[in-house]
C-alpha positions, -999 to +999 in steps of 0.1 A: +075-173-068+108-191-070+125-160-055+103-162-024+114-198-017+150-188-023+146-163+005+130-188+028+095-173+026+067-199+030+034-193+011+001-208+020-026-203-006-063-201+004-094-192-015-118-164-008-144-191+000-121-205+027-118-170+041-156-164+039-163-196+058-139-185+085-154-150+086-190-164+090-178-186+119-168-154+137-203-138+134-211-140+171-176-136+184-178-121+219-147-099+211-165-079+184-181-052+207-147-044+223-130-042+190-158-019+176-152+004+205-115+005+198-120+012+161-146+039+169-121+057+192-094+055+165-115+070+136-138+093+156-174+100+147-183+088+112-215+085+091-202+051+081-194+037+115-223+012+111-199-009+092-176-014+121-191-046+135-184-063+101-149-049+100-142-061+136-155-095+127-131-096+097-101-084+117-106-111+143-109-136+115-075-126+100-058-125+134-071-159+144-062-172+109-026-159+112-022-176+146-037-209+134-017-211+102+017-196+109+032-229+121+068-224+133+071-190+118+074-159+139+060-134+114+031-133+090+019-112+061-012-113+040-016-108+003-054-105+000-078-104-030-099-074-021-122-070-052-144-075-071-162-104-055-152-094-019-177-066-016-208-085-027-200-115-004-184-100+027-205-068+024-177-043+030-143-033+017-114-045+038-091-014+035-094-002+071-087-036+086-057-040+062-043-007+076-048-017+112-031-050+108-002-034+089+002-008+117+006-036+143+033-055+123+012-078+101+015-063+066-016-068+044-012-060+007-040-053-017-048-072-049-029-104-040+004-085-042+027-111-025+060-092-032+042-060-021+034-076+013+070-088+016+083-053+007+061-038+034+075-062+059+111-054+050+104-016+054+087-022+087+118-040+099+141-013+087+122+018+099+102+003+128+072+022+115+042+012+093+047+011+056+020+016+030+016+002-005+005+027-032-003+029-069+024+052-085+009+055-120-011+086-114+000+121-124-005+154-105-030+177-122-014+207-139-035+232-119-024+217-086+012+219-098+009+255-109-008+267-078+010+249-051+044+236-063+060+252-094+073+284-078+077+269-043+094+236-047+124+223-068+103+198-088+092+196-124+058+181-128+072+149-141+092+145-109+059+141-091+032+115-089+000+110-070+005+081-047-029+065-042-048+035-029-084+030-019-078+033+019-052+009+032-028+033+049-023+034+087-040+062+106-006+073+119+005+082+083-026+103+074-038+138+081-073+138+093-079+100+089-115+091+085-138+063+075-151+064+040-164+043+011-149+032-022-162+058-045-155+040-078-169+007-065-200+025-053-207+036-088-205+001-101-219-020-073-245+003-057-253+028-084-289+033-073-283+033-035-287+067-018-260+058+007-231+033+004-234+000+021-212-028+009-185-003-004-179+012+031-147+005+049-119+026+034-096+047+056-092+081+038-070+111+042-040+129+027-006+114+035+014+133+061+043+153+046+079+143+051+108+124+037+100+089+023+117+060+006+099+044-023+111+008-030+101-027-040+114-062-040+102-082-070+110-113-091+113-113-129+098-139-152+128-162-147+124-163-109+154-140-103+150-113-076+154-077-084+147-045-064+147-007-066+151+021-041+145+058-045+143+085-018+120+115-020+093+132+000+055+136+004+047+172-002+025+193+021+000+199-007-037+192-005-049+166-030-086+174-029-093+137-037-103+105-021-086+074-007-052+072+010-034+097-012-005+121-014+017+140-038+052+125-038+083+140-053+112+119-065+142+136-082+144+124-118+111+104-115+103+105-152+135+089-162+134+065-133+098+055-143+108+049-179+141+031-176+135+012-143+098+008-135+086+003-171+117-012-188+122-038-160+084-046-159+078-036-122+042-037-110+025-003-103+025-009-066+054+007-046+061+004-009+064+038+008+083+040+040+086+072+059+122+085+064+152+082+042+161+045+044+177+040+011+211+032+025+199+004+047+175-010+021+202-011-005+225-029+019+197-053+028+190-061-008+227-067-014+228-089+017+200-110+002+221-116-028+201-094-052+223-082-081+198-060-099+192-031-076+180+001-093+179+036-080+170+071-093+201+083-110+214+118-114+208+137-147+245+131-157+242+094-151+227+074-179+205+044-173+212+012-192+198+017-227+192+054-223+200+075-253+229+098-246+218+122-273+192+146-259+185+166-290 
């Protein structure tokens, strides 16, 4: 975390137990009914809307926590641990609340991803729109590629990936956003339950199509900052899957994945900002003094260490 201190970012570490105590203190908060009504209007009718009071209680907990702990800082972000103990103790998944806070300018990253939260914040500042954090290590099924993409778009299958997370993306970035439950967790935590309970709370839907910028600020093992930026698009192709999810095309993604994301040991989380903001983000990273800024290079440009002999 040396790189964070070098940027002037302050970190306050708290345990899930601290958060659970604060959450329980909000059990009878008089603001909960109003917030439930607001959430209900946002997501519409849902078979899982019974979880909304718990989610409202949690959102108020985080908002009050941010206000009480931000000190002299003007802006706050959360890097939260969202599984596996969270579901059994809090009795829900926090994805929808994470998406709501992110949409109002308080980024909340999944899986204690501190640099992911900071990356989201930077994209929010650059684009003035919510940013989402997605897993990028999922491929696009061959039948989907053959049916919807191969003859219609200028992408090879290895230029594409399935951007996915459980349900943390803002409503404004999803087609048909709706309340759901964490399918994988349901199998493990509630295998015998006819209906989900403690695994409810995801915000699900396909990502809206359009130009995007995939990027991330990160630190290496020596505490030195690094970053990458790549422009692409979310394709208007149905995923027929779950979570907050979309098919994303990046020119030369296979080489970029191998020689940047893998070789330089980046995590599998990428920040996804809508619009092509590569120019501004590259300038921002340069302004922050980052020397190692990677981008997706053209076919004729070799990455460091890439074999020039193709056959």
